[in-house]
N, C-alpha and C positions, 0 to 999 in steps of 0.2 A: 910705736903702734897703739899700744894698750891706752897710754894717756888721752892721746888725741880722742878714741875711741870712747871713752870715759867720758870726755870733757862734750862730745857730739851727743851724749845722751839728753843732757840738759838745755846745751847749747846750739841752735839751729845755723848757727853762723859759723860754727867749728863743724859743722855737720858740713857745710857749702866748703869749706876749705878740705875736707876729707873728702869729697864727692868728685873736687877737680886734679885729686893727685891719681900717679898711678898707683895701681893697689896690686901686691900680691894676695891671692886668696888665701894661701896658708897664714898669711898673718894676721888677716881680719878673722880668719875662723878662730886664731887662738887668742886674740882679743876679746871677741863677742863671748867665747866661753868663760872668760873671767867675770862674765857681768850675770846679774842676777836674773831671775824670768822679766821682774818687774822693768828692770835698768834695759834690758834687749826690747822687750816691748814700746818701751818709749823709744828709743834709737829705731828702731825700724819704724815709727809713725814719725817720727822726724824725716826719713827719707822715703816717706809717701806724702811728700809736700814738693810743690812748683820750687823750684824747677830740679830740685834733687831726684825728683820720681814722678810717676803717674799716680795724682790723686784720686782716681776714679776706682769704684767698686763696682763689680760685674758679674755675671754668672754666664757660662757657655754651656750650651745642654747637647747631651747625645740623645738624636731623634731616633736613632736607628738600633735594630736587634735582627741576627740574621734570618730568625723566624718570624717577624713581623711582615704582614702583609703591605704590599704597594702603597694602600690607600693609606696606611697606617703611620707610614714613614712621611709621606707628604703631609698629610696632616699634621705631625708633632712638628714637622720643619716650619708650617705654615704657622703655627700657634707660636715656636720661638721668635720667628720673624716679626710676628704683631706687636711682643712685648720687647722685642728691642736686644733679644738677647742672640750673641753668635753660637752658631749651629757648629757643636762639635763632631765631625764625620768620621768615625770609626770607618775605613775604607772597604775592611774585609766585609763587614755585614751589608755595605752599599752593595758589592759586587755580589754576594750572597742572593740578596731579595733580587736583584736584576737579573741574577742567573736562572731564580724559580720562576721568574715571570718571562723569560725567553728574550731577555733584554742582555747587551751589554753595560758592562758595570758605568760605563762612563756614560750612557744613555739616560741612566738613572739620575747621575751625579746633574748633568745638563738640566733634567728636568727640574730637579729641586732649587739649582740656580734660577731658573727662570722662573720660579714661584715665589723667590724671597729676594730680599736685599742685603740681608743683614751677611756680615763676615763670615768666612767657611773657613773653617780651623780642620786641615787635614792630619789625621793621625793614622797609626798602623798602616803606614807607606813605605814602602821598600825599594831596593833599587830594579824592580822591575815593574811596581806600580802597586797596587792593592795589596796586603799580604792577604794569605789564605790559609783558613785552618780547618781542620776537621770537627765533627761536629762536637765531639766530647768537650773541644776548646770553646766553641762558639756559644754552645750551651751550657757552660761550665755554671753552677748556681753559686759561685761566688766563696768557694770554700775556703781561700788564705783568709779572705776578711770576713768570715763568720767567726772561724777559727780563733783569728787575731794573731797577733807574734808569738814568737820568732819565726820569721820567713826563713826557709832553709831551702827552698828551690820550689817551681811548681810542681806538683806531684803528678802532673799531665805532662812535664815536658814541653811547655807550649811553645819556645820558639822553634824547639828543633822538631815539633809537628807541621811545622808549614808544609803546604803543598804547592813546592815550587815549580811542579811541572803547569799547573795551573796559573801561577804568577805569571812563567815566561810567555803564556799564550796570550796574556794580554799588555807585553812589552809596548807594542805600537801606541797604546792609548797612554802609554805613563805621562808624557810632557803635558797632554791637554788636562790631566786631573789638575795638576800643578799650577797651570795657566788658569783654571778656574776658581782656585784657592786664594785664600787671602795671606795665609799662613801656612807652615809645613812644620808639623813636630817630630822630632828624633829623639830617640830613647839613648841616654848615655848609661843606664844603668849597668851594662855589660863589662864598664870600666871600675865599678862598684862591687864586683864579685858575682853578679847576676847574670852569666853567662846563660843561662835555660831560659832567662825571661826574655832578654832583648837581643835584638841582631847584633851582629858583631860590630865594631867601632868604624870598622872602613866602609860599612855599608851606610852607616849613619853618615859619615862625612860625603859620601857620593849624594845621598839624599839632599845634605843641606847645599851641596854646591847646586844642584839643581835648580833647587828652589830658590837660591841667590841669584843664579843666571835668568830667572824670570821676574827678581825683583820681588821675592816674598819675603816676610817675616819668616825667621826660624825660630822654633821654641825648642828647647833642650828639657827632658825629663831625667828627675833625678831621685833616688831615693835618699830619706836621712840618714838610712843605715845606723852605724855607730855613732853618729852625731860630730864627729869629728874627721878620721882619717878617711870617710865615704865621702864627706862633704868636700872635702879639699881635693878629692878625686874630681869629682863631679864638678864643682865650680872650676877649678883649672881648665879642664878641657873643655868646659864651654865655652870659657872668654878666650881660649888659645884658636877654639874654633869661629870664635866671632857670630856666636848665638845672640840674638835679640832678645829673649824671654826666656825665664826661668820657670820650670814647674817642678814644683816639688811635691813628692810622694810620701805621705806617712802608712798609717794603718798599720797592716804587718811588715810593712817595710823600714817602721820607725824599731829600730834596734836597740836604741840608747835605754840606759839604765832609767832615767827619768824622761819618760817619752815626751810630755808635755814641755819641760823645758828646753829639750832636744828641738822639738817643732817651734816653737818660739823663735828659738836662737837660730836655726836654720833659716826662717823667713826673714829675720833680720838682716842676716849676712846677706842673703841674696838681694836684699832691697839694697844695700851698700853697692854691690859687686855686678848686678845687671846692668847689661849696657842700654836695654832698651825700656829702664826704667818700670816695667811690668813684672810681677810674681804672683805666680798663679798655683794652686794645688787641683792635682786630677785624681788625689785620693788622700783622705785625712778623715778620721773617726770625729764623730762631734764635738768631742772636748777639744781636737787639735784644731779643728775649724775654729773654733770660739778663740784661742788663743794666739792662732793664727792670723784671724782679722784684727786682735788687738795690737799685733805684731806688723801691722802694716800690708797685709795681704792684699791683693789688688782684684783677685776673682777666683771663684771656685767653678770648677767642671762638674757637672750633674747630670741629670737624665732621665728620661721618661721610663716607666715599668720597661724591664727585659734588657734594657742597654746598661752593659755594667757599670756606668758613670752613677747611674742611679742608685746604687748600694754602697759604692766607693767612698762617697763623700757625704757626710752629715748623720751617718748611724755607728754603730758600736758593735763590739764581738757580738757575737750569738744573735744581734737583731740585723746585720747585713747579709743581704742573700739575693740573689736575683727575683726579679720581680717588684722589688720596690722603687718607687716613685720618689726620687730624690730632688725634684724642682721645688715643690711646694715647701718642703722641709729647710732646703737652703735657704729660699725666699725668706723664711722665718728666721733664721739664725743672723742672716745678715741684717735684718730688721731689727735683732734686740742687741747686735754686738757692733754695728755701725753707726755712727751720728752723722745725719744728712746735713750738708753744708749749701754751695750752690747747685749741686746735682743731686739726684736722686740714691739711694741706694738699695738695690743695685740699679745701675744707670737703665734708662728706658731710651725708646726709639728718639725722644725729642734730644737727647743729648747725642745719641751718634750721629742724628743730622745738622746739630751745631758743630759737631767736631769736623764732619765732612765738609762744613762749609768753611771751616777754618783752614784746612789743607787745600782747599780750592781757590781761597782768598791769597795763600802765599806761595801756591805751586809746588806740588811734590818735590821737584827739583831741590826747594829748598829746606826740606825739612828732615827729620832723623835719617840716617845717622850724621848729616852735615850739621857743622857746628856754628852758632855765634858766640865769640867770646869762648867761655871756658864750659859751656852745655851745647846739646843737639835740640833744635828748634822741635820740641814734642817729643813724643816715645814713639815706639813700636805700633800703637795704635796710627800713628801718620804715615805710616809705609803701608799697611795692612788694607786702610779705608780706600786709597784708589783702586782698589781690586774689588770693588762690589757696586753693584748697582745702584747702591744709596747714594754713593759718590755720584754718580752720573745724573741721577735726579735733581738734587739739590741745586739750586742756583744763589748766586751772588749778586750784588749789585757793583762792587769794583773789586778789583783785585789788587794787590801790589803794583803790580805794572802800571795798571791805571791812575793808582796815585803818582808814582812815579812820573808819569807822561802830563800830570795835571801840573807837577813842578818844573817840567821842562817848558810847559805852556805859559810859567808866570803865574798860576792859578793858587798859588800855595806860596805863604810867607816864608821870612826865614827864619822866625820861631816860630813851632808848633807845640801842642798839646797831644799828646796821646793819652786819650781815656779807657784806662783800661790797659793793664801791663805785663799782661801776658806774651805767648810767643808769635801771634800776630804783630804785637807791637814792636817786637825785635826786629823781624822781616821788614815792617815799613821803615822802622829807623835807619837801617841797613841802606835800603833803597834810596833813602832821600841823603844820603850820605853825598857831598859836595853840593846840594842844594838849600839847605837849612844850617843857620849856625847856631842854634838852641833848641833844645828837646826836652818839654817837660814830661813826666811822667806821672801820670795820676791813677790809683787805684784803692778801691774801697781796704784792702791789704795793706796794711805798711811794709810788711815783709817781700811782698811783690813788687811794690815800688823801690825798695832798697835796693833788692838783688838784682833787678832788672837795670836799673842805673848802673849799678857798679860792674856788671857784666857788660851792658854797651859800652861804658868807659873805658875799657878794655880792647874794645873793638875800632870804635869810632872816634874821628878828630872833633865833632860836633861838641858845644857845652851841652852836658846832660843833667838834670835835676831832677829831684822828688817832688810832687805835688802836694805832698802831704795829706794825701787822699781828698782832696778837695776839688772837684770837678771844675765848679764854678770858676775858683780861682785860678785854676790852671788855663781855664778858657779866656778869661779876661785877661791874662797876662800874656796870652800868646796870639799872634795874627792867624793862625790856623788852627782848628781843633778837629782830631778824628776819632771818631768813636770806633776802639777797636776789638770789642768783642762780637761774635757771631751766632749768641742767644739772643732770638730776638725779645724776648720780655726785657732783659738787660737792655740791650739796645736801644729801645722805645723810650726807657725809663731816662737814661743817659741823657739822649737827644731831645727829648719833647720840649725844653725849655732852652736847647740851647738851637736855635732856628737854621744857624747858617752852620753846623758842624758837619762834617763829612761823615758818612757812615760806608759801612761794607755791605750791609745785606737791606 
């Protein structure tokens, strides 16, 4: 395994072969730990590439704290929505604010949902619903993050201070919280030695099962821990549970001898192993955020003042404390560390809209975790977005079923050019199986072309060729051309000189 991992550092095609294999987390951890930090970062970035992993960089924003006024949580949520940042829902704080305003927690959650469009990421959620804690927990000033490692247990005995009676009183609302959410987070640090920090494993499993019942993405929170055995435990448990997204927490929970080497390697390992192709951090000091982004990190959970994620990411020991506003700081760190390509870093609402259109074009029944060839169509975003108002709002001109109907009616020739070689083109190609004899994939990125062609050849009977990144030649040499992107500016640019090309938007 080490030889293949080592080769995948420099060769993306070796990374593609590795991505297609069944992988034992222990073997991957063992192999990556033998790499230097620079090698681990190169490896992680190779896996932050279509279709090996999600290539977006995003922020998720904690908008709530137990002692915020209702107007503040609503305003924070609306601001996050306006910049296209997913809302990280600390369920206990929603419930506390609602209680202070004579409301049920679910009613405040509904009000936030009615005023926003972006994904809602549900956290601090137990088998009865929102976890509830006493004020010395909800108002903690961030002692562990301020003091830094080593973490040897919450001095406030967090998880054992839960107000279970209050949680049980709201059991009837539990499923509605999950139905309104886009994804649900569970905490697996209990199996990494932090029994006082997170709920028992059986409770995490129960919450994950409820989330899956309603078709939500499942995220697993894990510590870097010792950077070896703790990672193996976390990754093995997460993969066995069928979790979609890995969330890696450093900060005081990074107990490795070399914190930055361990964090970079943990992100790279997660990139290789995570089924839903998305790796996030919910807690990382500034230096960890930076090496994590260089190692392929997709997202950072941050927050407004008083929200605990506001200080958990982007600050350092002795400066991380409650009251910090992490959002502007994380925006700056991402701008300094991530090179923008086809999308903004972090992504904005435009990108979310284009992604929602792509899911609408191909139909959620065809997306992750379902595969075409060796890879799923899309990533965990593709299963989360249909649970948002933004998905309901966006419109498309044609779906893959409309394209197939055109083929049934003889309106599509037996040779087609698919202009744009990402996931939408895969589903279109599969839908046209039996209607066309020849497919040419043209994309500005030669890697996208070659991987798409090879992957489709493993699944379809039609002859499939690369277009050598020449849309005009692919158009001229095919009877029908289909523009497969759902990004308006790119769709318009490709189609403006190809008057009879079929567009999706």
